[in-house]
C-alpha positions in Angstrom: 0.0 0.0 0.0 3.0 2.4 0.5 3.5 4.8 -2.4 6.1 7.3 -3.5 4.9 10.6 -5.0 6.5 13.8 -6.2 5.2 17.4 -6.1 4.5 17.6 -9.8 1.5 15.3 -9.2 3.1 12.2 -10.7 2.4 9.1 -8.6 5.0 6.5 -9.0 3.1 3.8 -7.1 5.3 0.8 -6.5 7.9 1.6 -9.2 11.1 0.2 -7.6 13.4 1.5 -10.4 12.4 5.2 -10.8 14.7 7.9 -9.4 13.2 11.3 -8.6 13.8 13.7 -11.5 16.2 16.6 -11.1 14.5 19.4 -9.1 12.0 17.2 -7.4 14.1 15.4 -4.8 13.2 17.8 -2.0 9.5 17.2 -2.5 9.5 13.4 -2.6 7.0 11.9 -0.2 6.2 8.5 1.2 2.5 7.7 1.5 0.9 4.9 3.4 -2.8 4.0 3.3 -3.8 3.5 6.9 -7.4 2.7 6.0 -9.7 3.3 3.1 -10.2 7.0 3.7 -7.1 7.8 5.7 -3.5 8.2 4.5 -0.3 9.0 6.3 2.6 10.7 4.5 5.9 12.3 5.2 8.7 13.9 3.2 11.8 11.9 2.2 15.4 12.9 2.0 16.1 9.9 -0.2 15.2 6.4 -1.1 18.2 4.4 0.3 17.3 0.9 -1.0 14.4 -1.1 -2.4 14.1 -4.8 -3.1 11.8 -7.8 -2.9 12.0 -11.3 -1.5 9.7 -14.2 -2.2 7.7 -13.2 0.9 7.5 -9.4 0.9 8.5 -6.1 -0.7 11.3 -4.3 1.2 12.3 -0.6 1.3 14.6 1.5 3.4 13.8 5.2 3.3 15.6 8.3 4.7 12.6 10.3 6.0 12.7 13.9 7.1 10.7 13.5 10.3 11.7 10.0 11.5 15.2 9.2 10.0 15.8 5.9 8.4 12.6 3.8 8.1 12.1 0.1 7.2 9.0 -0.6 5.2 7.7 -4.1 4.4 4.8 -4.7 2.1 4.0 -1.0 2.2 3.7 -0.9 6.0 6.3 1.0 8.0 7.9 -1.4 10.5 10.4 0.7 12.3 11.8 4.3 12.2 15.1 5.4 13.5 13.9 8.2 15.8 11.2 6.3 17.7 11.7 2.5 17.3 13.0 2.4 20.9 9.4 2.9 22.1 8.2 -0.2 20.3 11.2 -2.4 21.1 11.4 -1.4 24.8 7.7 -2.1 25.2 8.0 -5.4 23.5 11.1 -6.7 25.3 11.4 -5.4 28.8 8.0 -6.1 30.4 8.3 -9.9 29.9 11.9 -10.1 30.9 11.4 -8.1 34.0 8.4 -10.1 35.1 10.3 -13.3 34.8 12.4 -14.2 37.9 15.5 -15.2 35.9 15.3 -15.3 32.1 18.2 -17.1 30.5 17.1 -18.1 27.0 14.7 -16.4 24.5 13.2 -17.3 21.2 12.2 -14.5 18.8 9.6 -15.1 16.2 10.5 -12.7 13.4 12.7 -9.8 14.5 14.8 -9.8 11.4 15.6 -6.1 11.9 17.7 -6.9 14.9 16.3 -4.3 17.3 14.5 -6.9 19.5 17.7 -8.9 19.8 19.5 -5.7 20.7 17.2 -5.0 23.6 17.2 -8.6 24.8 20.9 -8.7 24.9 21.0 -5.7 27.2 19.8 -8.1 30.0 22.7 -9.5 32.0 20.9 -12.8 32.8 20.5 -13.8 29.1 22.7 -16.6 27.9 21.1 -17.3 24.5 18.8 -15.6 22.0 17.4 -17.5 19.0 16.1 -15.1 16.3 14.0 -17.1 13.8 12.9 -15.1 10.8 11.4 -16.7 7.6 12.9 -14.1 5.3 16.6 -14.3 4.9 16.7 -11.3 2.5 15.1 -9.0 5.2 17.7 -10.2 7.8 20.6 -9.6 5.4 19.2 -6.3 4.3 18.9 -5.1 7.9 22.4 -6.4 8.8 23.8 -4.3 5.9 21.8 -1.1 6.4 20.8 -0.7 10.0 24.1 0.2 11.7 22.4 0.7 15.1 22.0 -3.1 15.4 25.5 -4.1 14.2 26.7 -5.0 17.7 23.7 -7.2 18.4 24.2 -9.2 15.2 27.8 -9.9 16.2 27.0 -10.9 19.8 28.0 -14.5 20.5 24.8 -15.1 22.4 22.6 -14.5 19.3 21.8 -17.4 17.0 20.1 -16.4 13.8 17.9 -19.1 12.2 16.1 -18.7 8.8 13.0 -20.8 9.1 9.3 -20.6 9.7 8.8 -20.1 13.5 6.2 -22.9 13.7 8.5 -25.4 12.1 11.5 -24.3 14.1 9.7 -24.5 17.5 8.2 -27.9 16.5 11.5 -29.3 15.3 13.6 -28.7 18.4 13.5 -30.1 21.9 14.6 -26.8 23.5 12.2 -24.9 25.7 12.5 -21.2 26.5 12.0 -18.8 29.4 10.6 -16.1 27.0 9.1 -16.3 23.5 8.7 -13.0 21.7 6.4 -12.4 18.8 8.1 -9.6 16.7 6.2 -10.5 13.6 4.9 -8.3 10.8 1.3 -7.3 11.2 -1.4 -9.8 10.2 -2.3 -8.6 6.7 -4.1 -10.6 4.0 -1.5 -12.3 1.8 1.3 -11.6 4.3 3.7 -14.2 5.7 2.7 -14.1 9.4 -1.0 -14.2 10.1 -1.0 -17.9 10.9 1.3 -17.3 13.9 -1.5 -15.3 15.6 -3.9 -18.2 15.8 -5.2 -20.1 18.8 -4.0 -23.4 17.4 -0.5 -22.1 17.0 -0.4 -20.6 20.5 -1.8 -23.7 22.1 -0.2 -26.5 20.2 3.1 -25.1 19.0 4.1 -22.2 21.2 3.0 -22.9 24.7 4.6 -26.3 24.9 7.9 -24.7 24.2 7.8 -22.4 27.2 9.4 -23.6 30.4 7.5 -23.5 33.7 6.9 -19.9 34.6 7.6 -18.9 31.0 6.2 -15.8 29.4 5.0 -15.0 25.8 4.7 -11.5 24.4 3.6 -10.4 21.0 3.1 -7.2 19.2 -0.6 -7.0 18.5 -1.2 -4.2 16.0 -2.9 -0.8 16.3 -4.6 -0.2 19.6 -6.1 3.2 19.2 -9.6 4.2 20.2 -10.9 3.1 16.8 -8.2 0.9 15.4 -8.0 -1.6 18.3 -10.9 -3.7 17.0 -8.9 -4.6 13.8 -6.7 -7.2 15.5 -5.6 -6.1 19.0 -8.8 -7.1 20.8 -9.1 -10.5 19.2 -5.4 -11.3 19.7 -5.9 -10.5 23.4 -9.1 -12.7 23.5 -7.3 -15.5 21.7 -4.5 -15.6 24.2 -7.0 -15.6 27.1 -8.2 -19.0 25.8 -4.7 -20.4 26.1 -3.0 -18.7 29.1 -4.2 -18.0 32.7 -2.8 -14.5 32.9 -2.9 -12.1 30.0 -1.9 -8.4 30.1 -2.7 -6.0 27.2 -0.8 -2.7 27.0 -0.2 0.1 24.5 1.9 3.2 23.7 1.9 6.0 21.2 4.5 5.4 18.5 4.6 8.6 16.4 5.8 7.1 13.2 3.0 4.6 13.3 0.4 7.4 13.4 -1.4 5.6 16.1 -1.3 3.9 19.5 0.3 0.5 19.3 -0.5 -2.6 21.2 1.3 -5.6 22.8 -0.1 -8.5 24.8 1.9 -10.5 27.4 0.7 -13.9 28.6 1.8 -16.6 31.1 0.4 -19.2 33.4 2.3 -17.4 36.2 1.1 -14.1 37.7 2.2 -10.9 35.9 1.7 -8.4 38.7 4.9 -6.6 39.7 4.7 -3.1 41.1 6.4 -0.1 39.5 9.0 -0.1 42.2 9.8 -3.8 41.7 10.1 -3.4 37.9 12.5 -0.5 38.4 14.6 -2.4 40.9 14.9 -5.3 38.5 15.7 -3.0 35.6 18.6 -1.4 37.5 20.0 -4.7 38.6 19.6 -6.6 35.3 20.1 -4.3 32.4 23.0 -2.5 30.8 22.3 1.1 30.1 19.1 3.0 30.7 15.8 2.8 28.8 14.7 5.9 27.0 11.0 5.3 27.3 10.0 2.4 29.6 10.2 2.3 33.4 7.9 0.8 36.0 5.5 3.7 36.1 5.4 3.9 32.3 4.5 0.2 32.1 1.7 0.5 34.6 0.4 3.5 32.7 0.7 1.6 29.4 -1.3 -1.3 30.8 -4.1 1.0 32.1 -6.2 1.2 28.9 -8.9 3.7 28.2 -12.5 3.0 29.2 -13.6 2.3 25.6 -10.7 -0.1 24.8 -11.1 -1.9 28.2 -14.8 -2.5 27.6 -14.1 -3.6 24.0 -11.5 -6.2 25.2 -13.8 -7.5 28.0 -16.6 -8.0 25.5 -14.5 -9.4 22.6 -15.6 -12.9 21.6 -13.7 -13.5 18.4 -11.0 -16.1 18.5 -8.2 -15.9 15.9 -8.0 -18.9 13.7 -6.8 -19.6 10.1 -10.4 -19.8 9.0 -11.6 -16.7 10.8 -8.5 -14.5 10.6 -8.8 -10.8 11.0 -6.4 -8.5 9.2 -5.3 -4.9 9.5 -5.9 -2.7 6.4 -3.6 -3.5 3.5 -2.4 -6.6 1.7 0.7 -8.6 1.4 2.7 -9.6 -1.7 0.8 -12.9 -2.0 -2.7 -11.6 -1.6 
């Protein structure tokens, strides 16, 4: 759905080979269709790289407001200036709620930022990052310098495989499993990894006793949360005893974003306890998340709380919900 346009009114659509004509570079814009009648656009300094794998289209843009931005299948995945909000929210709550996390499995995460945040934790001995798309992983290794150190950390094992197959084919169990997958879009590579069957039959058996699962769960705004956030939450409630939804504003996403954390062990640390564990366990300081911020993030608005309480839809392959847009194979 993402498009590149120039100020002379010429819309270049998904043309991967066109370079902006002389005199128009400063008015090159990236435009993403959020929903049918809503578009989000921002100015570009340049188009750094475009490509395509068998699974998805790939682009790296140098944007004026958000720095370098990774775009997959026309959906902005991560932007240089604010990706720390997303990745701190995804990684640190489950690791801090676990008494002593040592090994972690990442579903997706090819960008490397999730691994970077995990490897800041002193208790971690091993991180397995399993991404289906080797071209995305190699692309990010080459172009996202901020994660260079993480990719060279001896504790990180990068596996190119489907996460369901990888989890099912190994005996190893994990303290934490992280779902850093692309959004569930029709024709995309990931929507089957948001289903009840996957959570119940493939994922949960690979958690150790006291293990915690966390997943990104799509837009969680006052209107957008009904796309997938509420049903991912309700689906996990069918599988785990304790389920905590939370959200934060990520400026480059043009919306509030949601995550869901789930376990069969209680997830009820106070802000003070979270801060103590953060000081003891992590190298460096978070820019966004601390104990009070997490408690605030997990206090959802009245409308969203009521919607989640009343949600009855369970995510299955036959009744999948998608965010607006479509993947390469739609």
